[in-house]
RODO-2510 file (C-alpha; in nm, 4 decimals, decimal comma):
residues 577
     n   res          X          Y          Z
     1     m     5,7204    -7,4778    -7,6973
     2     v     5,4790    -7,1681    -7,7179
     3     r     5,4721    -6,9793    -8,0120
     4     v     5,3784    -6,5846    -7,9906
     5     l     5,2158    -6,4530    -8,2885
     6     p     5,2565    -6,0944    -8,3718
     7     v     4,9614    -5,8616    -8,2900
     8     p     4,8753    -5,5788    -8,4924
     9     a     4,9035    -5,2507    -8,3133
    10     a     4,5313    -5,1208    -8,3629
    11     v     4,4065    -5,4534    -8,2283
    12     l     4,6400    -5,4193    -7,9291
    13     a     4,5078    -5,0440    -7,8556
    14     a     4,1456    -5,1591    -7,8601
    15     v     4,2015    -5,4329    -7,6158
    16     l     4,3982    -5,2187    -7,3656
    17     l     4,1036    -4,9761    -7,3890
    18     a     3,8587    -5,2346    -7,3377
    19     c     4,0332    -5,3586    -7,0194
    20     a     4,0780    -5,0065    -6,9010
    21     r     3,6964    -4,9628    -6,9112
    22     a     3,6487    -5,3037    -6,7369
    23     t     3,8574    -5,2516    -6,4468
    24     s     3,7940    -4,8775    -6,3404
    25     t     3,4536    -4,7740    -6,1469
    26     d     3,2304    -4,4241    -6,1506
    27     p     3,2911    -4,2224    -5,8258
    28     t     3,0487    -4,2244    -5,5425
    29     p     2,7839    -3,9594    -5,5725
    30     t     2,8238    -3,6808    -5,2843
    31     v     2,5636    -3,5265    -5,0662
    32     s     2,5207    -3,1791    -5,2148
    33     s     2,2157    -3,0326    -5,0577
    34     l     1,9542    -3,0441    -4,7569
    35     v     1,6124    -2,9086    -4,8445
    36     v     1,3327    -2,8391    -4,5847
    37     s     0,9765    -2,8028    -4,6721
    38     p     0,7553    -2,6246    -4,6431
    39     k     0,9971    -2,3292    -4,6188
    40     a     0,7460    -2,0831    -4,4399
    41     v     0,4527    -2,1345    -4,1965
    42     t     0,2465    -1,8926    -3,9722
    43     l     0,1300    -2,0153    -3,6427
    44     l    -0,0434    -1,9190    -3,3378
    45     p     0,1249    -1,9819    -3,0207
    46     n     0,1142    -2,3350    -2,9070
    47     q    -0,0121    -2,4646    -3,2507
    48     v     0,1853    -2,7507    -3,4478
    49     a     0,3225    -2,8050    -3,8078
    50     d     0,5068    -3,0877    -3,9509
    51     f     0,8236    -3,0386    -4,1611
    52     t     1,0126    -3,2763    -4,4266
    53     a     1,3928    -3,2924    -4,4725
    54     v     1,5339    -3,4557    -4,7921
    55     a     1,9067    -3,4849    -4,8801
    56     f     1,9906    -3,5016    -5,2294
    57     t     2,3133    -3,5935    -5,4341
    58     s     2,4991    -3,4244    -5,6986
    59     t     2,3298    -3,6115    -5,9587
    60     g     1,9918    -3,5377    -5,7986
    61     d     1,9254    -3,8655    -5,6491
    62     t     1,7687    -3,8865    -5,2654
    63     a     2,0659    -3,9661    -5,0504
    64     q     2,0328    -4,1771    -4,7626
    65     v     2,1491    -3,9862    -4,4513
    66     s     2,0395    -3,9418    -4,1002
    67     v     1,8707    -3,6024    -3,9708
    68     t     1,8748    -3,4005    -3,6525
    69     w     1,5900    -3,1306    -3,5987
    70     s     1,6184    -2,8105    -3,3919
    71     a     1,4303    -2,4941    -3,3327
    72     t     1,5031    -2,1297    -3,2187
    73     s     1,1777    -2,1200    -3,0286
    74     g     0,9316    -2,4086    -2,9552
    75     a     1,0219    -2,7601    -2,9663
    76     i     1,0699    -3,0270    -3,2753
    77     t     1,0574    -3,3949    -3,2671
    78     d     1,1781    -3,6345    -3,5235
    79     t     0,8814    -3,8609    -3,6010
    80     a     0,9803    -4,1110    -3,8823
    81     t     1,1998    -4,1642    -4,1880
    82     s     1,1056    -4,3262    -4,5046
    83     g     1,2599    -4,3295    -4,8458
    84     g     1,5155    -4,0759    -4,7533
    85     r     1,2503    -3,8526    -4,6155
    86     h     1,2950    -3,7244    -4,2543
    87     y     0,9589    -3,5983    -4,0735
    88     g     0,9904    -3,3612    -3,7932
    89     h     0,6697    -3,2628    -3,5896
    90     y     0,6924    -2,9089    -3,4389
    91     k     0,4976    -2,7450    -3,1551
    92     a     0,5286    -2,3658    -3,1088
    93     g     0,6038    -2,1823    -2,7977
    94     s     0,4100    -1,8962    -2,6469
    95     d     0,6281    -1,6209    -2,7533
    96     t     0,5415    -1,4272    -3,0717
    97     g     0,7975    -1,3409    -3,3393
    98     t     0,9955    -1,4894    -3,6285
    99     f     1,1915    -1,7929    -3,5522
   100     k     1,3651    -2,1095    -3,7509
   101     v     1,3264    -2,4636    -3,7549
   102     i     1,6432    -2,6251    -3,8645
   103     a     1,7415    -2,9686    -4,0110
   104     t     2,1238    -3,0927    -4,0152
   105     s     2,2311    -3,3966    -4,2235
   106     h     2,4843    -3,6464    -4,0977
   107     p     2,7532    -3,7073    -4,2067
   108     g     2,8272    -3,4139    -4,4023
   109     g     2,6726    -3,1294    -4,1613
   110     l     2,4584    -2,9835    -4,4293
   111     a     2,1658    -2,7721    -4,2934
   112     d     1,8432    -2,6068    -4,4274
   113     n     1,5805    -2,4222    -4,2316
   114     a     1,2183    -2,2914    -4,2548
   115     t     1,0634    -1,9936    -4,1214
   116     v     0,8041    -1,9866    -3,8556
   117     t     0,6096    -1,6923    -3,7721
   118     l     0,4237    -1,6892    -3,4594
   119     t     0,1541    -1,4340    -3,4364
   120     a    -0,0338    -1,3365    -3,1354
   121     v    -0,3964    -1,4980    -3,0820
   122     p    -0,6363    -1,2153    -3,1814
   123     v    -0,8578    -1,0294    -2,9714
   124     v    -1,2063    -1,1070    -3,0206
   125     s    -1,3804    -0,9198    -2,7492
   126     v    -1,3189    -0,6740    -2,4758
   127     v    -1,5041    -0,6697    -2,1256
   128     v    -1,4946    -0,3454    -1,9266
   129     t    -1,5356    -0,3869    -1,5571
   130     p    -1,7156    -0,2445    -1,3815
   131     a    -1,9744    -0,2040    -1,6899
   132     s    -2,1978     0,0470    -1,5012
   133     v    -2,1301     0,2910    -1,2299
   134     s    -2,2683     0,5966    -1,0615
   135     l    -2,0460     0,8634    -0,9317
   136     p    -2,0848     1,2255    -0,7757
   137     v    -1,9144     1,5201    -0,9421
   138     g    -1,5734     1,4957    -0,8515
   139     g    -1,5929     1,1075    -0,7942
   140     a    -1,3359     0,8768    -0,9680
   141     v    -1,3206     0,4905    -1,0465
   142     q    -1,0709     0,2672    -1,1958
   143     l    -1,1955     0,0819    -1,4881
   144     s    -1,0311    -0,2493    -1,6030
   145     a    -1,0314    -0,3810    -1,9589
   146     t    -1,0124    -0,7629    -2,0289
   147     t    -0,9153    -0,9156    -2,3794
   148     k    -1,0497    -1,2436    -2,4647
   149     d    -1,0095    -1,4815    -2,7590
   150     s    -1,2942    -1,6604    -2,9651
   151     a    -1,2957    -1,9300    -2,7110
   152     g    -1,3672    -1,6713    -2,4276
   153     n    -0,9985    -1,7320    -2,2738
   154     v    -0,8662    -1,4360    -2,1479
   155     l    -0,5712    -1,2935    -2,3229
   156     t    -0,2886    -1,1087    -2,1180
   157     g    -0,0552    -0,8505    -2,2313
   158     r    -0,2825    -0,6931    -2,4742
   159     r    -0,2857    -0,3155    -2,4841
   160     a    -0,6145    -0,1240    -2,4643
   161     t    -0,6752     0,2607    -2,5436
   162     w    -0,9559     0,4617    -2,3544
   163     a    -1,1847     0,7206    -2,4748
   164     s    -1,4781     0,9108    -2,3320
   165     s    -1,7820     0,9657    -2,5444
   166     n    -1,8301     1,2951    -2,3490
   167     t    -1,5330     1,4540    -2,1714
   168     t    -1,7486     1,7314    -2,0487
   169     v    -1,9131     1,4910    -1,8133
   170     a    -1,6299     1,2165    -1,7552
   171     a    -1,2560     1,2272    -1,8505
   172     v    -1,0642     0,9010    -1,8783
   173     s    -0,6970     0,8558    -1,8602
   174     g    -0,4601     0,6451    -2,0667
   175     s    -0,4800     0,3614    -1,7669
   176     g    -0,8743     0,3678    -1,7684
   177     l    -0,9024     0,5941    -1,4600
   178     v    -1,2437     0,8098    -1,4943
   179     t    -1,2911     1,1095    -1,3360
   180     v    -1,6284     1,3007    -1,3201
   181     v    -1,6489     1,6516    -1,4350
   182     a    -2,0062     1,7610    -1,4548
   183     a    -2,3337     1,5643    -1,4117
   184     g    -2,4590     1,3484    -1,7152
   185     v    -2,3540     1,0441    -1,8716
   186     a    -2,0834     0,9239    -2,0623
   187     t    -1,9749     0,5783    -2,2435
   188     i    -1,6193     0,5011    -2,2067
   189     t    -1,4689     0,2809    -2,4583
   190     a    -1,1624     0,0310    -2,4268
   191     t    -1,0236    -0,0626    -2,7565
   192     s    -0,7901    -0,3647    -2,8286
   193     e    -0,6784    -0,4740    -3,1795
   194     g    -1,0140    -0,3125    -3,3491
   195     e    -1,2364    -0,4539    -3,0669
   196     n    -1,4288    -0,2609    -2,8347
   197     g    -1,5841    -0,2719    -2,4949
   198     i    -1,7815    -0,0203    -2,2981
   199     a    -1,8929     0,1115    -1,9592
   200     t    -2,1498     0,3628    -1,8723
   201     v    -2,0489     0,6248    -1,6199
   202     t    -2,3585     0,8170    -1,4716
   203     a    -2,2435     1,1427    -1,2911
   204     t    -2,4898     1,3039    -1,0595
   205     a    -2,4555     1,6367    -0,8753
   206     s    -2,4286     1,4632    -0,5099
   207     i    -2,1358     1,5620    -0,2960
   208     g    -2,0867     1,2111    -0,1421
   209     r    -2,2765     1,0206     0,0970
   210     g    -2,2241     0,8767     0,4489
   211     p    -1,9709     0,6037     0,5555
   212     i    -2,0073     0,2376     0,4942
   213     t    -2,1075     0,0759     0,8121
   214     d    -2,1052    -0,2981     0,7114
   215     p    -1,7736    -0,4238     0,9133
   216     g    -1,8127    -0,7692     0,7106
   217     i    -1,7211    -0,6738     0,3408
   218     v    -1,3975    -0,6643     0,1636
   219     l    -1,3523    -0,3335    -0,0441
   220     t    -1,1195    -0,3040    -0,3282
   221     e    -0,9137     0,0205    -0,3080
   222     p    -0,9272     0,2127    -0,6284
   223     t    -0,6331     0,3919    -0,8125
   224     v    -0,7038     0,7515    -0,7966
   225     a    -0,5250     1,0372    -0,9894
   226     k    -0,3355     1,2878    -0,7464
   227     p    -0,6033     1,5695    -0,7086
   228     a    -0,5162     1,9427    -0,7526
   229     f    -0,4400     2,1634    -0,4688
   230     l    -0,7683     2,2686    -0,2747
   231     s    -0,9703     2,0804    -0,5593
   232     p    -1,2268     1,8180    -0,3830
   233     i    -1,2742     1,4452    -0,4885
   234     y    -1,5105     1,1876    -0,4208
   235     p    -1,3530     0,8593    -0,4413
   236     t    -1,5272     0,5353    -0,4630
   237     p    -1,6273     0,3110    -0,2808
   238     f    -1,7033     0,5544     0,0206
   239     n    -1,7545     0,8893    -0,1953
   240     p    -1,6423     1,1167     0,1031
   241     k    -1,5355     1,4638     0,0198
   242     v    -1,1324     1,4412    -0,0057
   243     m    -0,9316     1,7749    -0,0568
   244     r    -0,5546     1,7883    -0,0781
   245     i    -0,4612     2,0716     0,1389
   246     v    -0,0829     2,0468     0,0373
   247     g     0,0763     2,2326    -0,2730
   248     e     0,3480     2,0825    -0,5026
   249     p     0,6945     2,0562    -0,3167
   250     a     0,9224     2,3465    -0,3848
   251     t     0,6412     2,5790    -0,5082
   252     t     0,5369     2,9103    -0,3127
   253     v     0,3198     2,8931    -0,0128
   254     t     0,1171     3,2205     0,0059
   255     m    -0,0068     3,3340     0,3221
   256     t    -0,3314     3,5213     0,3509
   257     a    -0,1935     3,7435     0,6520
   258     g     0,1038     3,8348     0,4439
   259     g     0,4254     3,6698     0,3620
   260     s     0,5218     3,3616     0,1713
   261     g     0,7090     3,0320     0,2052
   262     t     0,7776     2,6940     0,0522
   263     w     0,6152     2,3728     0,0428
   264     g     0,8450     2,1096     0,1320
   265     s     0,8538     1,7242     0,0342
   266     d     0,6776     1,6228     0,3768
   267     v     0,4008     1,8315     0,4950
   268     r     0,1570     1,6727     0,7212
   269     h    -0,0539     1,6847     1,0601
   270     h     0,1849     1,5742     1,3101
   271     y     0,0699     1,2459     1,4734
   272     s    -0,2410     1,0319     1,5364
   273     d    -0,2580     1,1008     1,8768
   274     d    -0,2218     1,5090     1,8171
   275     q    -0,5548     1,7157     1,7716
   276     p    -0,5234     1,8666     1,4367
   277     w    -0,7507     2,1417     1,4553
   278     n    -0,7898     2,3790     1,7664
   279     a    -1,0694     2,3802     1,9908
   280     d    -1,3217     2,5771     1,7872
   281     g    -1,2125     2,4189     1,4522
   282     t    -1,0985     2,7337     1,3017
   283     l    -0,7457     2,6547     1,2803
   284     l    -0,5213     2,3676     1,1504
   285     m    -0,1710     2,3134     1,2108
   286     l     0,0708     2,1185     0,9879
   287     q     0,4403     2,0433     0,9934
   288     n     0,6341     2,1659     0,6806
   289     s     0,9761     2,0254     0,5782
   290     g     1,0042     2,3312     0,3640
   291     s     1,0084     2,6939     0,4944
   292     p     0,8577     2,7833     0,7573
   293     s     0,8581     2,4549     0,9489
   294     d     0,4922     2,5004     1,0926
   295     l     0,1993     2,6381     0,8850
   296     v    -0,1244     2,7580     1,0288
   297     l    -0,4274     2,6928     0,8055
   298     d    -0,7802     2,8292     0,8009
   299     g    -0,9625     2,5296     0,9395
   300     n    -1,2632     2,5373     0,6876
   301     t    -1,1023     2,6902     0,3708
   302     y    -0,7745     2,5177     0,4279
   303     q    -0,6034     2,8372     0,2786
   304     v    -0,2423     2,9050     0,4716
   305     i    -0,2863     3,2004     0,7096
   306     s     0,0579     3,2164     0,8520
   307     g     0,3629     3,0450     0,9564
   308     g     0,3486     2,9224     1,3311
   309     c     0,5543     3,0489     1,6192
   310     n     0,8763     2,8122     1,5562
   311     d     0,6805     2,5397     1,7019
   312     g     0,7808     2,2951     1,4375
   313     g     0,4618     2,1046     1,4688
   314     y     0,5352     1,9598     1,8236
   315     g     0,3534     2,1580     2,0394
   316     r    -0,0251     2,0705     2,1134
   317     w    -0,3420     2,2656     2,0912
   318     h    -0,5117     2,3731     2,4292
   319     p    -0,8261     2,1393     2,4098
   320     s    -1,0798     2,3880     2,5858
   321     l    -1,2780     2,6635     2,3986
   322     t    -1,1605     2,9152     2,6553
   323     h    -0,8042     2,8988     2,5360
   324     a    -0,8799     2,7735     2,1696
   325     y    -0,5925     3,0119     2,0161
   326     e    -0,3491     2,8816     2,2714
   327     r    -0,0875     2,5973     2,2051
   328     v     0,1060     2,4128     2,4732
   329     k     0,4971     2,3721     2,4299
   330     a     0,7625     2,2086     2,6376
   331     y     1,1207     2,2070     2,5776
   332     g     1,3896     2,1364     2,8223
   333     t     1,3190     2,2920     3,1730
   334     q     1,0440     2,5294     3,0204
   335     l     0,6581     2,4758     2,9686
   336     w     0,4743     2,7580     2,8357
   337     w     0,1370     2,8250     2,6652
   338     y     0,1450     3,0792     2,3682
   339     d    -0,1081     3,2507     2,1482
   340     i    -0,0761     3,1253     1,8029
   341     r    -0,2157     3,4548     1,6336
   342     t     0,0716     3,6642     1,8090
   343     c     0,3219     3,4192     1,9533
   344     v     0,3035     3,5670     2,2659
   345     t     0,3658     3,3664     2,5845
   346     t     0,0417     3,3764     2,8005
   347     r     0,1538     3,1219     3,0728
   348     s     0,4874     2,9579     3,1787
   349     w     0,6563     2,7006     3,4074
   350     t     0,9930     2,6075     3,5215
   351     l     1,0376     2,2358     3,5258
   352     p     1,2461     2,0362     3,7855
   353     i     1,3851     1,8308     3,5150
   354     a     1,4284     1,8575     3,1285
   355     a     1,1423     1,7392     2,9294
   356     p     1,1478     1,6430     2,5547
   357     g     0,9953     1,8685     2,2941
   358     d     0,7297     1,5909     2,1649
   359     i     0,4727     1,5917     2,4494
   360     e     0,2705     1,3144     2,2971
   361     m    -0,1220     1,3383     2,3529
   362     g    -0,1034     1,6503     2,5282
   363     p    -0,2932     1,7639     2,8262
   364     s    -0,5796     1,6043     3,0008
   365     r    -0,9152     1,6525     2,8397
   366     d    -0,9957     1,9879     3,0081
   367     g    -0,6485     2,1138     2,9488
   368     r    -0,5504     2,1175     3,3112
   369     f    -0,2875     1,8512     3,3696
   370     m     0,0313     1,7580     3,1797
   371     a     0,2698     1,4787     3,2221
   372     l     0,6205     1,5407     3,1666
   373     s     0,9283     1,3143     3,1686
   374     s     1,2957     1,2256     3,1092
   375     a     1,4328     0,9077     3,0302
   376     t     1,3520     0,7821     3,3747
   377     q     1,1309     1,0152     3,5672
   378     v     0,7950     1,1599     3,5482
   379     f     0,6084     1,4215     3,7103
   380     v     0,2489     1,6217     3,6425
   381     v     0,1888     1,9991     3,6385
   382     d    -0,1428     2,1416     3,6947
   383     m    -0,1463     2,4133     3,4583
   384     d    -0,4803     2,5650     3,5588
   385     p    -0,5271     2,5147     3,9371
   386     q    -0,8656     2,5101     4,0740
   387     p    -0,9906     2,5819     4,4349
   388     p    -0,8863     2,5006     4,7023
   389     f    -0,5620     2,5530     4,5162
   390     a    -0,4174     2,9046     4,4485
   391     p    -0,4744     3,0046     4,0684
   392     y    -0,2104     3,0350     3,8288
   393     p     0,0342     3,2063     3,8333
   394     s     0,0893     2,9553     4,1166
   395     q     0,3180     2,7057     4,0157
   396     r     0,1752     2,3617     4,1042
   397     l     0,4036     2,0766     4,0146
   398     g     0,4190     1,7313     4,1546
   399     p     0,7052     1,5572     4,2710
   400     v     0,9307     1,3462     4,0379
   401     y     0,8595     0,9979     4,0266
   402     d     1,1454     0,7266     3,9162
   403     f     1,0148     0,4532     3,7001
   404     s     1,3835     0,2993     3,6036
   405     n     1,2866     0,0338     3,8169
   406     c     0,9811    -0,0580     3,6958
   407     g     0,9520    -0,4133     3,7874
   408     a     0,9085    -0,5668     3,4303
   409     t     1,1734    -0,8355     3,3374
   410     s     1,1377    -0,7153     2,9959
   411     g     1,2986    -0,4013     3,0549
   412     c     1,1975    -0,0364     3,1775
   413     t     1,3314     0,1984     2,8705
   414     l     1,0775     0,4569     2,8021
   415     d     0,8828     0,5218     2,5090
   416     w     0,6578     0,7916     2,6379
   417     t     0,4549     0,9248     2,9182
   418     q     0,0856     1,0438     2,9196
   419     v    -0,1588     1,1604     3,1544
   420     s    -0,5105     1,0067     3,1416
   421     a    -0,7968     1,1985     2,9718
   422     s    -0,9458     1,2823     3,3338
   423     g    -0,6075     1,3842     3,4753
   424     q    -0,6600     1,0822     3,7388
   425     y    -0,3663     0,8607     3,5872
   426     v    -0,0418     0,8569     3,3967
   427     i     0,0564     0,5966     3,1776
   428     v     0,4292     0,4974     3,1366
   429     h     0,4626     0,3551     2,8243
   430     f     0,7838     0,1449     2,7731
   431     e     0,9683     0,0258     2,4454
   432     g     0,8159    -0,3251     2,3479
   433     d     0,4446    -0,1495     2,3990
   434     w     0,4209    -0,2688     2,7713
   435     q     0,2667    -0,0075     2,9881
   436     q     0,2055     0,0852     3,3573
   437     v    -0,0479     0,2909     3,5053
   438     l     0,0318     0,5292     3,7948
   439     d    -0,2401     0,7118     4,0435
   440     v    -0,1977     1,0996     4,0590
   441     d    -0,2621     1,1863     4,4133
   442     p    -0,5281     1,4950     4,3726
   443     n    -0,3695     1,6853     4,6503
   444     t     0,0057     1,6393     4,6031
   445     l     0,0040     1,5323     4,2415
   446     a     0,2545     1,2566     4,3703
   447     l     0,2579     0,9275     4,1461
   448     t     0,2550     0,5952     4,2672
   449     p     0,2153     0,2556     4,0885
   450     r    -0,1846     0,1577     4,0645
   451     p    -0,2358    -0,2000     4,1575
   452     m    -0,4448    -0,3920     3,9108
   453     p    -0,6738    -0,7138     3,9912
   454     a    -0,4415    -1,0232     3,9455
   455     a    -0,7068    -1,1654     3,7023
   456     a    -0,6775    -0,8566     3,4742
   457     p    -0,4874    -0,9808     3,1539
   458     r    -0,1372    -0,8682     3,0920
   459     c     0,1714    -0,9870     2,8968
   460     n     0,4547    -0,8135     3,1124
   461     g     0,4969    -0,6667     3,4586
   462     t     0,3097    -0,7365     3,7505
   463     a    -0,0480    -0,6452     3,8605
   464     a     0,1147    -0,4996     4,2072
   465     q     0,3439    -0,2602     3,9788
   466     g     0,0139    -0,1368     3,7830
   467     f     0,0965    -0,3191     3,4321
   468     i    -0,1918    -0,3394     3,1943
   469     y    -0,2367    -0,5467     2,8699
   470     d     0,0052    -0,4336     2,6014
   471     l    -0,0967    -0,1928     2,3184
   472     g     0,0794    -0,0237     2,0186
   473     h     0,0146     0,3286     1,8694
   474     p    -0,2430     0,3916     2,1358
   475     d    -0,4381     0,6989     2,2379
   476     v    -0,6510     0,7823     2,5529
   477     t    -0,9934     0,9097     2,6146
   478     l    -1,3101     0,8915     2,8366
   479     n    -1,5618     0,6314     2,7589
   480     p    -1,9088     0,7445     2,7417
   481     f    -2,0516     0,4038     2,7315
   482     d    -1,8860     0,2943     3,0741
   483     n    -1,9585     0,6035     3,2968
   484     n    -1,6763     0,8175     3,1129
   485     e    -1,4162     0,5987     3,2534
   486     d    -1,0564     0,6478     3,1684
   487     v    -0,9471     0,4037     2,8992
   488     i    -0,6722     0,3678     2,6482
   489     i    -0,7218     0,2077     2,2844
   490     g    -0,4623     0,0634     2,0637
   491     q    -0,3201    -0,2224     1,8503
   492     e    -0,3537    -0,5695     2,0383
   493     h     0,0346    -0,6363     2,1049
   494     c     0,0335    -0,9363     2,3253
   495     g    -0,0065    -1,1855     2,0354
   496     n    -0,3691    -1,2885     2,1178
   497     i    -0,5439    -1,2033     1,8150
   498     g    -0,8193    -1,4702     1,6987
   499     k    -0,7574    -1,6013     2,0677
   500     t    -0,9964    -1,5817     2,3548
   501     v    -0,8931    -1,3567     2,6518
   502     n    -1,1242    -1,3670     2,9572
   503     g    -1,4111    -1,4767     2,7520
   504     r    -1,3552    -1,2397     2,4838
   505     l    -1,2361    -1,2933     2,0925
   506     m    -0,9592    -1,0603     2,0525
   507     g    -0,9461    -0,8522     1,7338
   508     g    -0,6858    -0,6280     1,6229
   509     v    -0,8214    -0,2987     1,8071
   510     v    -0,8182    -0,3344     2,1900
   511     l    -0,9541    -0,1099     2,4766
   512     v    -0,8295    -0,1181     2,8295
   513     r    -0,9886     0,0475     3,1426
   514     l    -0,7330     0,2090     3,3481
   515     r    -0,8861     0,1923     3,6802
   516     d    -0,8959    -0,1928     3,6728
   517     g    -0,7019    -0,3000     3,3491
   518     a    -1,0252    -0,4796     3,1946
   519     v    -0,9885    -0,5412     2,8502
   520     t    -1,2585    -0,5005     2,5790
   521     a    -1,1950    -0,6116     2,1948
   522     l    -1,3328    -0,3621     1,9662
   523     t    -1,2978    -0,5377     1,6534
   524     d    -1,3791    -0,8638     1,5087
   525     p    -1,0502    -1,0520     1,4059
   526     t    -1,2117    -1,2697     1,1146
   527     n    -1,0182    -1,1657     0,7862
   528     e    -0,9263    -0,8236     0,9581
   529     t    -0,6156    -0,6289     0,8683
   530     y    -0,3772    -0,5400     1,1412
   531     p    -0,4360    -0,1842     1,2553
   532     y    -0,1833     0,0913     1,2338
   533     h    -0,2456     0,3947     1,4508
   534     i    -0,5521     0,4892     1,6690
   535     s    -0,6766     0,8257     1,7310
   536     a    -0,9307     0,9728     1,9924
   537     r    -0,8645     1,3235     1,8870
   538     n    -1,1916     1,3924     1,7674
   539     l    -1,3262     1,5484     2,0829
   540     d    -1,6524     1,6695     1,9341
   541     r    -1,7472     1,2909     1,9166
   542     p    -1,7222     1,1012     2,2353
   543     g    -1,7510     0,7155     2,2201
   544     w    -1,5536     0,6559     1,8819
   545     v    -1,1994     0,6070     1,7912
   546     y    -1,0420     0,6584     1,4289
   547     v    -0,8305     0,3538     1,3162
   548     t    -0,5771     0,3328     1,0264
   549     y    -0,5227     0,0060     0,8792
   550     w    -0,2172    -0,1376     0,6789
   551     p    -0,2679    -0,2173     0,3230
   552     s    -0,3592    -0,5932     0,2948
   553     p    -0,5495    -0,6543    -0,0292
   554     g    -0,8375    -0,9055     0,0211
   555     k    -0,8977    -0,8337     0,3789
   556     r    -1,1435    -0,6239     0,5607
   557     f    -1,0378    -0,2572     0,6350
   558     s    -0,7186    -0,2830     0,3970
   559     d    -0,5540     0,0516     0,4030
   560     e    -0,8708     0,2057     0,5272
   561     l    -0,9595     0,4881     0,7696
   562     v    -1,2087     0,3254     0,9987
   563     a    -1,4099     0,4699     1,3034
   564     v    -1,4544     0,2078     1,5860
   565     k    -1,7565     0,2381     1,8504
   566     l    -1,5998     0,2049     2,2065
   567     d    -1,9162    -0,0045     2,3204
   568     g    -1,7574    -0,3293     2,2163
   569     s    -2,0545    -0,3795     1,9565
   570     g    -1,8438    -0,4207     1,6740
   571     s    -1,9834    -0,0957     1,5036
   572     v    -1,7827     0,0837     1,2409
   573     e    -1,7847     0,3596     1,0002
   574     r    -1,5576     0,3205     0,7040
   575     y    -1,4676     0,6627     0,5321
   576     a    -1,1751     0,6331     0,3141
   577     h    -0,8787     0,4586     0,1626
***
């Protein structure tokens, strides 16, 4: 049998304590922190930096965890892990500011971050263009400042301030627009982040120069500050004298003949085919959306003389010197002349049909003939009959011609009618810009379609019905380079720009002879902006028409006013933007 011996109490307690120590274990150390270093860096956009993340236990030992990286701007990638150290490679973005690089441990979700400050690449140089410019007094030029870094790379979005060394010679705006005040030399300085660039402005007393005659160069349109009322400027690159002849909207119009009115928000010469000055150049008519609705200006000083005679600007100046102060107006079944100085009617006619108030290009060049129309009918008035016909007040009106069945498959909806410059023809211009030529019988003023040669180019209607080449926004005149033939000049509207028609390369401005529909391209289509309006209203300068062009940066004639010669040579005179 087994005998159990008694054990002293003290020994038993010691044994039990030893057993307890032998069977229990220390608790596993927990991950108590995650530390990212370095804590802060300063970088330029797109530069790189390396970061380290280490997790620690509560006892201060390195913990074995996984780590993910993120950033509030730019990008960071996990590149390596070694001995509990986690490495992230950061690449900054292009935005400047203060951002965070963040490390997060797994498991546990502890996080720490570092601050990344992205500063802009410093400006090292400023280049002002043009660096040197010569302008007449009153001229203006837009300067630009280009900022660059130490490698010569262009820095965008940097602000520059502008200053003039001599404001009595040249003033400069906050955007770099320089306006010449007086003759002399001024240095214009652009400053960005403490760096300077300069341009030299030489101001001369010249009041401008002639137009640019090279048709091939592409010109950059400058930004010009709005000039003061009746203060001339000489904007580059043409340097013509340009004067704003309209006051600020809602301000008072003071008239030299007495009385006053209000400038409207839309004040202008009526239209490109309306002669702006009277025959002797002493008066100018403007339409005014304020009060009164038409204004008569001195043709030389541009001071407002008086209101018109409730014309609304829709009448036309009589083109002859004999009747220089008379305007021609039609409305309803009445046609009349009136003296702009007195508003007294000087001649009048009763019409067989009602006519619109806007009478297009006005009378023939001698002021004798006028074509008036309704939506479907047209007739001619001889306003100044000559022998063998009885003189005015004899009423000489032609029979009404109905063009509603014009023969064009594209339709016969009227846009306008116009007598030719000589009075020998009437043009019926339909919506869509196809046009028909009618003969005017010199004895009866009766109208009949003028048959055209079958070979004459056209895009609508038939030769037998008198249809000619389609033109948009045209005007009529006599061509001194072609025995003063009646012609019409306008936008090419048959879709043939850059194509050859009857052996001629078609540009944007086209002349058509009314006698036989012969077509002459007046401009070269190479890099040509599309033309807008054509005017032959400068009656003192035969052989030229004036063309405005649409804005089209990078192309020839973009947003320009250009005189084009009628001889087909391609000669131009470029006057202004």
